[in-house]
Biotite code that builds the C-alpha atoms (Angstrom):
import biotite.structure as struc

atoms = struc.array([
    struc.Atom([-48.230, -28.770, -52.032], chain_id="A", res_id=1, res_name="UNK", atom_name="CA", element="C"),
    struc.Atom([-45.108, -29.056, -49.889], chain_id="A", res_id=2, res_name="UNK", atom_name="CA", element="C"),
    struc.Atom([-43.080, -26.848, -52.226], chain_id="A", res_id=3, res_name="UNK", atom_name="CA", element="C"),
    struc.Atom([-45.957, -24.373, -52.652], chain_id="A", res_id=4, res_name="UNK", atom_name="CA", element="C"),
    struc.Atom([-46.388, -24.002, -48.881], chain_id="A", res_id=5, res_name="UNK", atom_name="CA", element="C"),
    struc.Atom([-42.646, -23.731, -48.307], chain_id="A", res_id=6, res_name="UNK", atom_name="CA", element="C"),
    struc.Atom([-42.082, -21.091, -50.976], chain_id="A", res_id=7, res_name="UNK", atom_name="CA", element="C"),
    struc.Atom([-45.172, -19.082, -50.020], chain_id="A", res_id=8, res_name="UNK", atom_name="CA", element="C"),
    struc.Atom([-44.114, -18.712, -46.383], chain_id="A", res_id=9, res_name="UNK", atom_name="CA", element="C"),
    struc.Atom([-40.352, -18.491, -46.959], chain_id="A", res_id=10, res_name="UNK", atom_name="CA", element="C"),
    struc.Atom([-40.514, -15.835, -49.688], chain_id="A", res_id=11, res_name="UNK", atom_name="CA", element="C"),
    struc.Atom([-43.229, -13.753, -47.984], chain_id="A", res_id=12, res_name="UNK", atom_name="CA", element="C"),
    struc.Atom([-41.217, -13.913, -44.750], chain_id="A", res_id=13, res_name="UNK", atom_name="CA", element="C"),
    struc.Atom([-37.916, -12.854, -46.297], chain_id="A", res_id=14, res_name="UNK", atom_name="CA", element="C"),
    struc.Atom([-39.449, -10.056, -48.391], chain_id="A", res_id=15, res_name="UNK", atom_name="CA", element="C"),
    struc.Atom([-41.393, -8.571, -45.469], chain_id="A", res_id=16, res_name="UNK", atom_name="CA", element="C"),
    struc.Atom([-38.354, -8.761, -43.173], chain_id="A", res_id=17, res_name="UNK", atom_name="CA", element="C"),
    struc.Atom([-36.258, -6.867, -45.723], chain_id="A", res_id=18, res_name="UNK", atom_name="CA", element="C"),
    struc.Atom([-39.000, -4.237, -45.976], chain_id="A", res_id=19, res_name="UNK", atom_name="CA", element="C"),
    struc.Atom([-39.082, -3.896, -42.173], chain_id="A", res_id=20, res_name="UNK", atom_name="CA", element="C"),
    struc.Atom([-35.290, -3.566, -41.997], chain_id="A", res_id=21, res_name="UNK", atom_name="CA", element="C"),
    struc.Atom([-35.355, -0.914, -44.734], chain_id="A", res_id=22, res_name="UNK", atom_name="CA", element="C"),
    struc.Atom([-38.213, 1.023, -43.108], chain_id="A", res_id=23, res_name="UNK", atom_name="CA", element="C"),
    struc.Atom([-36.913, 1.189, -39.530], chain_id="A", res_id=24, res_name="UNK", atom_name="CA", element="C"),
    struc.Atom([-33.470, 2.311, -38.366], chain_id="A", res_id=25, res_name="UNK", atom_name="CA", element="C"),
    struc.Atom([-33.351, 0.915, -34.837], chain_id="A", res_id=26, res_name="UNK", atom_name="CA", element="C"),
    struc.Atom([-35.047, -1.831, -32.820], chain_id="A", res_id=27, res_name="UNK", atom_name="CA", element="C"),
    struc.Atom([-38.124, -0.334, -31.202], chain_id="A", res_id=28, res_name="UNK", atom_name="CA", element="C"),
    struc.Atom([-38.804, 1.982, -34.149], chain_id="A", res_id=29, res_name="UNK", atom_name="CA", element="C"),
    struc.Atom([-42.273, 1.526, -35.535], chain_id="A", res_id=30, res_name="UNK", atom_name="CA", element="C"),
    struc.Atom([-45.502, 2.919, -36.835], chain_id="A", res_id=31, res_name="UNK", atom_name="CA", element="C"),
    struc.Atom([-49.065, 2.673, -35.540], chain_id="A", res_id=32, res_name="UNK", atom_name="CA", element="C"),
    struc.Atom([-51.295, 0.983, -38.125], chain_id="A", res_id=33, res_name="UNK", atom_name="CA", element="C"),
    struc.Atom([-54.531, 0.595, -36.126], chain_id="A", res_id=34, res_name="UNK", atom_name="CA", element="C"),
    struc.Atom([-55.575, 0.883, -32.479], chain_id="A", res_id=35, res_name="UNK", atom_name="CA", element="C"),
    struc.Atom([-54.555, -2.781, -31.987], chain_id="A", res_id=36, res_name="UNK", atom_name="CA", element="C"),
    struc.Atom([-51.718, -3.301, -34.483], chain_id="A", res_id=37, res_name="UNK", atom_name="CA", element="C"),
    struc.Atom([-48.289, -1.706, -34.981], chain_id="A", res_id=38, res_name="UNK", atom_name="CA", element="C"),
    struc.Atom([-45.297, -2.418, -37.151], chain_id="A", res_id=39, res_name="UNK", atom_name="CA", element="C"),
    struc.Atom([-42.345, -2.401, -34.729], chain_id="A", res_id=40, res_name="UNK", atom_name="CA", element="C"),
    struc.Atom([-38.813, -3.645, -35.402], chain_id="A", res_id=41, res_name="UNK", atom_name="CA", element="C"),
    struc.Atom([-37.583, -6.195, -32.845], chain_id="A", res_id=42, res_name="UNK", atom_name="CA", element="C"),
    struc.Atom([-34.496, -8.427, -32.943], chain_id="A", res_id=43, res_name="UNK", atom_name="CA", element="C"),
    struc.Atom([-35.363, -11.676, -31.157], chain_id="A", res_id=44, res_name="UNK", atom_name="CA", element="C"),
    struc.Atom([-32.185, -13.453, -30.091], chain_id="A", res_id=45, res_name="UNK", atom_name="CA", element="C"),
    struc.Atom([-34.092, -16.280, -28.395], chain_id="A", res_id=46, res_name="UNK", atom_name="CA", element="C"),
    struc.Atom([-36.869, -18.614, -29.467], chain_id="A", res_id=47, res_name="UNK", atom_name="CA", element="C"),
    struc.Atom([-40.588, -18.058, -28.981], chain_id="A", res_id=48, res_name="UNK", atom_name="CA", element="C"),
    struc.Atom([-41.242, -15.023, -26.804], chain_id="A", res_id=49, res_name="UNK", atom_name="CA", element="C"),
    struc.Atom([-37.493, -14.406, -26.405], chain_id="A", res_id=50, res_name="UNK", atom_name="CA", element="C"),
    struc.Atom([-36.717, -17.573, -24.422], chain_id="A", res_id=51, res_name="UNK", atom_name="CA", element="C"),
    struc.Atom([-33.016, -18.608, -24.497], chain_id="A", res_id=52, res_name="UNK", atom_name="CA", element="C"),
    struc.Atom([-31.943, -15.095, -25.572], chain_id="A", res_id=53, res_name="UNK", atom_name="CA", element="C"),
    struc.Atom([-29.305, -14.952, -22.825], chain_id="A", res_id=54, res_name="UNK", atom_name="CA", element="C"),
    struc.Atom([-27.409, -18.011, -24.137], chain_id="A", res_id=55, res_name="UNK", atom_name="CA", element="C"),
    struc.Atom([-25.572, -16.148, -26.931], chain_id="A", res_id=56, res_name="UNK", atom_name="CA", element="C"),
    struc.Atom([-23.758, -17.812, -29.815], chain_id="A", res_id=57, res_name="UNK", atom_name="CA", element="C"),
    struc.Atom([-24.378, -21.386, -28.687], chain_id="A", res_id=58, res_name="UNK", atom_name="CA", element="C"),
    struc.Atom([-28.134, -20.835, -28.760], chain_id="A", res_id=59, res_name="UNK", atom_name="CA", element="C"),
    struc.Atom([-27.914, -18.927, -32.055], chain_id="A", res_id=60, res_name="UNK", atom_name="CA", element="C"),
    struc.Atom([-26.154, -21.709, -33.942], chain_id="A", res_id=61, res_name="UNK", atom_name="CA", element="C"),
    struc.Atom([-27.892, -24.528, -32.091], chain_id="A", res_id=62, res_name="UNK", atom_name="CA", element="C"),
    struc.Atom([-31.312, -23.127, -32.939], chain_id="A", res_id=63, res_name="UNK", atom_name="CA", element="C"),
    struc.Atom([-30.339, -22.562, -36.582], chain_id="A", res_id=64, res_name="UNK", atom_name="CA", element="C"),
    struc.Atom([-29.090, -26.144, -36.952], chain_id="A", res_id=65, res_name="UNK", atom_name="CA", element="C"),
    struc.Atom([-32.112, -27.570, -35.135], chain_id="A", res_id=66, res_name="UNK", atom_name="CA", element="C"),
    struc.Atom([-34.557, -25.609, -37.326], chain_id="A", res_id=67, res_name="UNK", atom_name="CA", element="C"),
    struc.Atom([-32.808, -26.829, -40.474], chain_id="A", res_id=68, res_name="UNK", atom_name="CA", element="C"),
    struc.Atom([-32.877, -30.467, -39.340], chain_id="A", res_id=69, res_name="UNK", atom_name="CA", element="C"),
    struc.Atom([-36.574, -30.180, -38.445], chain_id="A", res_id=70, res_name="UNK", atom_name="CA", element="C"),
    struc.Atom([-37.352, -28.642, -41.852], chain_id="A", res_id=71, res_name="UNK", atom_name="CA", element="C"),
    struc.Atom([-35.538, -31.484, -43.650], chain_id="A", res_id=72, res_name="UNK", atom_name="CA", element="C"),
    struc.Atom([-37.393, -34.117, -41.605], chain_id="A", res_id=73, res_name="UNK", atom_name="CA", element="C"),
    struc.Atom([-40.728, -32.413, -42.315], chain_id="A", res_id=74, res_name="UNK", atom_name="CA", element="C"),
    struc.Atom([-39.874, -32.384, -46.011], chain_id="A", res_id=75, res_name="UNK", atom_name="CA", element="C"),
    struc.Atom([-39.145, -36.114, -45.966], chain_id="A", res_id=76, res_name="UNK", atom_name="CA", element="C"),
    struc.Atom([-42.449, -36.750, -44.183], chain_id="A", res_id=77, res_name="UNK", atom_name="CA", element="C"),
    struc.Atom([-44.422, -34.768, -46.762], chain_id="A", res_id=78, res_name="UNK", atom_name="CA", element="C"),
    struc.Atom([-42.543, -36.277, -49.687], chain_id="A", res_id=79, res_name="UNK", atom_name="CA", element="C"),
    struc.Atom([-43.797, -39.760, -48.766], chain_id="A", res_id=80, res_name="UNK", atom_name="CA", element="C"),
    struc.Atom([-47.169, -39.113, -50.380], chain_id="A", res_id=81, res_name="UNK", atom_name="CA", element="C"),
    struc.Atom([-49.041, -37.390, -47.581], chain_id="A", res_id=82, res_name="UNK", atom_name="CA", element="C"),
    struc.Atom([-52.429, -35.839, -48.196], chain_id="A", res_id=83, res_name="UNK", atom_name="CA", element="C"),
    struc.Atom([-52.366, -32.374, -49.803], chain_id="A", res_id=84, res_name="UNK", atom_name="CA", element="C"),
    struc.Atom([-53.409, -30.526, -46.626], chain_id="A", res_id=85, res_name="UNK", atom_name="CA", element="C"),
    struc.Atom([-50.719, -32.314, -44.616], chain_id="A", res_id=86, res_name="UNK", atom_name="CA", element="C"),
    struc.Atom([-48.104, -31.498, -47.267], chain_id="A", res_id=87, res_name="UNK", atom_name="CA", element="C"),
    struc.Atom([-49.198, -27.836, -47.316], chain_id="A", res_id=88, res_name="UNK", atom_name="CA", element="C"),
    struc.Atom([-49.027, -27.618, -43.513], chain_id="A", res_id=89, res_name="UNK", atom_name="CA", element="C"),
    struc.Atom([-45.584, -29.225, -43.474], chain_id="A", res_id=90, res_name="UNK", atom_name="CA", element="C"),
    struc.Atom([-44.446, -26.788, -46.172], chain_id="A", res_id=91, res_name="UNK", atom_name="CA", element="C"),
    struc.Atom([-45.645, -23.831, -44.081], chain_id="A", res_id=92, res_name="UNK", atom_name="CA", element="C"),
    struc.Atom([-43.802, -25.110, -40.992], chain_id="A", res_id=93, res_name="UNK", atom_name="CA", element="C"),
    struc.Atom([-40.608, -25.833, -42.955], chain_id="A", res_id=94, res_name="UNK", atom_name="CA", element="C"),
    struc.Atom([-40.716, -22.458, -44.748], chain_id="A", res_id=95, res_name="UNK", atom_name="CA", element="C"),
    struc.Atom([-41.083, -20.631, -41.449], chain_id="A", res_id=96, res_name="UNK", atom_name="CA", element="C"),
    struc.Atom([-38.364, -22.660, -39.747], chain_id="A", res_id=97, res_name="UNK", atom_name="CA", element="C"),
    struc.Atom([-35.861, -22.032, -42.540], chain_id="A", res_id=98, res_name="UNK", atom_name="CA", element="C"),
    struc.Atom([-36.825, -18.339, -42.744], chain_id="A", res_id=99, res_name="UNK", atom_name="CA", element="C"),
    struc.Atom([-36.078, -17.810, -39.061], chain_id="A", res_id=100, res_name="UNK", atom_name="CA", element="C"),
    struc.Atom([-32.942, -20.002, -39.188], chain_id="A", res_id=101, res_name="UNK", atom_name="CA", element="C"),
    struc.Atom([-31.599, -17.875, -42.046], chain_id="A", res_id=102, res_name="UNK", atom_name="CA", element="C"),
    struc.Atom([-32.039, -14.743, -39.898], chain_id="A", res_id=103, res_name="UNK", atom_name="CA", element="C"),
    struc.Atom([-30.114, -16.359, -37.040], chain_id="A", res_id=104, res_name="UNK", atom_name="CA", element="C"),
    struc.Atom([-27.216, -17.239, -39.334], chain_id="A", res_id=105, res_name="UNK", atom_name="CA", element="C"),
    struc.Atom([-27.212, -13.916, -41.223], chain_id="A", res_id=106, res_name="UNK", atom_name="CA", element="C"),
    struc.Atom([-27.708, -11.389, -38.416], chain_id="A", res_id=107, res_name="UNK", atom_name="CA", element="C"),
    struc.Atom([-27.654, -13.341, -35.164], chain_id="A", res_id=108, res_name="UNK", atom_name="CA", element="C"),
    struc.Atom([-31.331, -12.772, -34.360], chain_id="A", res_id=109, res_name="UNK", atom_name="CA", element="C"),
    struc.Atom([-34.777, -13.247, -35.855], chain_id="A", res_id=110, res_name="UNK", atom_name="CA", element="C"),
    struc.Atom([-36.361, -10.099, -37.305], chain_id="A", res_id=111, res_name="UNK", atom_name="CA", element="C"),
    struc.Atom([-39.832, -9.612, -35.805], chain_id="A", res_id=112, res_name="UNK", atom_name="CA", element="C"),
    struc.Atom([-42.061, -6.674, -36.700], chain_id="A", res_id=113, res_name="UNK", atom_name="CA", element="C"),
    struc.Atom([-45.755, -7.543, -36.277], chain_id="A", res_id=114, res_name="UNK", atom_name="CA", element="C"),
    struc.Atom([-47.016, -6.124, -32.973], chain_id="A", res_id=115, res_name="UNK", atom_name="CA", element="C"),
    struc.Atom([-50.572, -6.927, -31.825], chain_id="A", res_id=116, res_name="UNK", atom_name="CA", element="C"),
    struc.Atom([-51.932, -5.281, -28.677], chain_id="A", res_id=117, res_name="UNK", atom_name="CA", element="C"),
    struc.Atom([-55.162, -4.232, -27.004], chain_id="A", res_id=118, res_name="UNK", atom_name="CA", element="C"),
    struc.Atom([-55.979, -2.269, -23.839], chain_id="A", res_id=119, res_name="UNK", atom_name="CA", element="C"),
    struc.Atom([-52.486, -2.563, -22.369], chain_id="A", res_id=120, res_name="UNK", atom_name="CA", element="C"),
    struc.Atom([-52.040, -6.225, -23.342], chain_id="A", res_id=121, res_name="UNK", atom_name="CA", element="C"),
    struc.Atom([-49.229, -6.958, -25.838], chain_id="A", res_id=122, res_name="UNK", atom_name="CA", element="C"),
    struc.Atom([-48.622, -10.179, -27.712], chain_id="A", res_id=123, res_name="UNK", atom_name="CA", element="C"),
    struc.Atom([-44.858, -10.635, -28.299], chain_id="A", res_id=124, res_name="UNK", atom_name="CA", element="C"),
    struc.Atom([-43.759, -9.313, -31.697], chain_id="A", res_id=125, res_name="UNK", atom_name="CA", element="C"),
    struc.Atom([-43.677, -11.924, -34.453], chain_id="A", res_id=126, res_name="UNK", atom_name="CA", element="C"),
    struc.Atom([-43.147, -12.276, -38.210], chain_id="A", res_id=127, res_name="UNK", atom_name="CA", element="C"),
    struc.Atom([-44.554, -14.076, -41.262], chain_id="A", res_id=128, res_name="UNK", atom_name="CA", element="C"),
    struc.Atom([-42.426, -17.174, -40.545], chain_id="A", res_id=129, res_name="UNK", atom_name="CA", element="C"),
    struc.Atom([-43.979, -17.457, -37.071], chain_id="A", res_id=130, res_name="UNK", atom_name="CA", element="C"),
    struc.Atom([-47.471, -17.042, -38.533], chain_id="A", res_id=131, res_name="UNK", atom_name="CA", element="C"),
    struc.Atom([-46.675, -19.668, -41.193], chain_id="A", res_id=132, res_name="UNK", atom_name="CA", element="C"),
    struc.Atom([-45.470, -22.147, -38.576], chain_id="A", res_id=133, res_name="UNK", atom_name="CA", element="C"),
    struc.Atom([-48.625, -21.586, -36.515], chain_id="A", res_id=134, res_name="UNK", atom_name="CA", element="C"),
    struc.Atom([-50.923, -21.928, -39.533], chain_id="A", res_id=135, res_name="UNK", atom_name="CA", element="C"),
    struc.Atom([-49.008, -25.028, -40.659], chain_id="A", res_id=136, res_name="UNK", atom_name="CA", element="C"),
    struc.Atom([-49.514, -26.706, -37.280], chain_id="A", res_id=137, res_name="UNK", atom_name="CA", element="C"),
    struc.Atom([-53.236, -25.826, -37.406], chain_id="A", res_id=138, res_name="UNK", atom_name="CA", element="C"),
    struc.Atom([-53.495, -27.395, -40.888], chain_id="A", res_id=139, res_name="UNK", atom_name="CA", element="C"),
    struc.Atom([-51.737, -30.537, -39.634], chain_id="A", res_id=140, res_name="UNK", atom_name="CA", element="C"),
    struc.Atom([-54.124, -30.793, -36.680], chain_id="A", res_id=141, res_name="UNK", atom_name="CA", element="C"),
    struc.Atom([-57.213, -30.253, -38.843], chain_id="A", res_id=142, res_name="UNK", atom_name="CA", element="C"),
    struc.Atom([-56.061, -32.800, -41.415], chain_id="A", res_id=143, res_name="UNK", atom_name="CA", element="C"),
    struc.Atom([-55.080, -35.287, -38.722], chain_id="A", res_id=144, res_name="UNK", atom_name="CA", element="C"),
    struc.Atom([-58.409, -34.964, -36.930], chain_id="A", res_id=145, res_name="UNK", atom_name="CA", element="C"),
    struc.Atom([-60.813, -34.575, -39.847], chain_id="A", res_id=146, res_name="UNK", atom_name="CA", element="C"),
    struc.Atom([-58.979, -35.539, -43.046], chain_id="A", res_id=147, res_name="UNK", atom_name="CA", element="C"),
    struc.Atom([-59.874, -38.734, -44.827], chain_id="A", res_id=148, res_name="UNK", atom_name="CA", element="C"),
    struc.Atom([-57.303, -41.177, -46.060], chain_id="A", res_id=149, res_name="UNK", atom_name="CA", element="C"),
    struc.Atom([-57.594, -41.325, -49.881], chain_id="A", res_id=150, res_name="UNK", atom_name="CA", element="C"),
    struc.Atom([-57.220, -45.133, -49.717], chain_id="A", res_id=151, res_name="UNK", atom_name="CA", element="C"),
    struc.Atom([-60.263, -45.350, -47.455], chain_id="A", res_id=152, res_name="UNK", atom_name="CA", element="C"),
    struc.Atom([-60.587, -47.211, -44.178], chain_id="A", res_id=153, res_name="UNK", atom_name="CA", element="C"),
    struc.Atom([-58.737, -50.482, -43.799], chain_id="A", res_id=154, res_name="UNK", atom_name="CA", element="C"),
    struc.Atom([-60.883, -53.615, -43.783], chain_id="A", res_id=155, res_name="UNK", atom_name="CA", element="C"),
    struc.Atom([-60.232, -56.269, -41.210], chain_id="A", res_id=156, res_name="UNK", atom_name="CA", element="C"),
])
């Protein structure tokens, strides 16, 4: 499940980012899809919500290295025989982390293009990697809180 989750998020992320880059010429270009959703090209040089964007090359490479290390550690965790839902969640998180790290190395920023808004309120633009990381964390929480250990409860 780890590999399935990783590949699903990583490939969907990279394909959709290439489509966004091909469709829009400049950051800020976009198209209205519905009254609450646009496709808008944004280059995020920081982390979540643009934090650390002002720190330049040090932040770019530091974040790329950190995301790669985290993805490797998550892979090791899942490889140790975790439950399927945990492995899937870890795969989603790792796929998203590597997808965004690849953007940082390749172009110096993460390509975001999903823009959700309503009545003047805007959520910061995001991408499939971000959604995969979020869904992966939700799966980890659900499995941690409600999942049963296949070996059953320990007897004392």
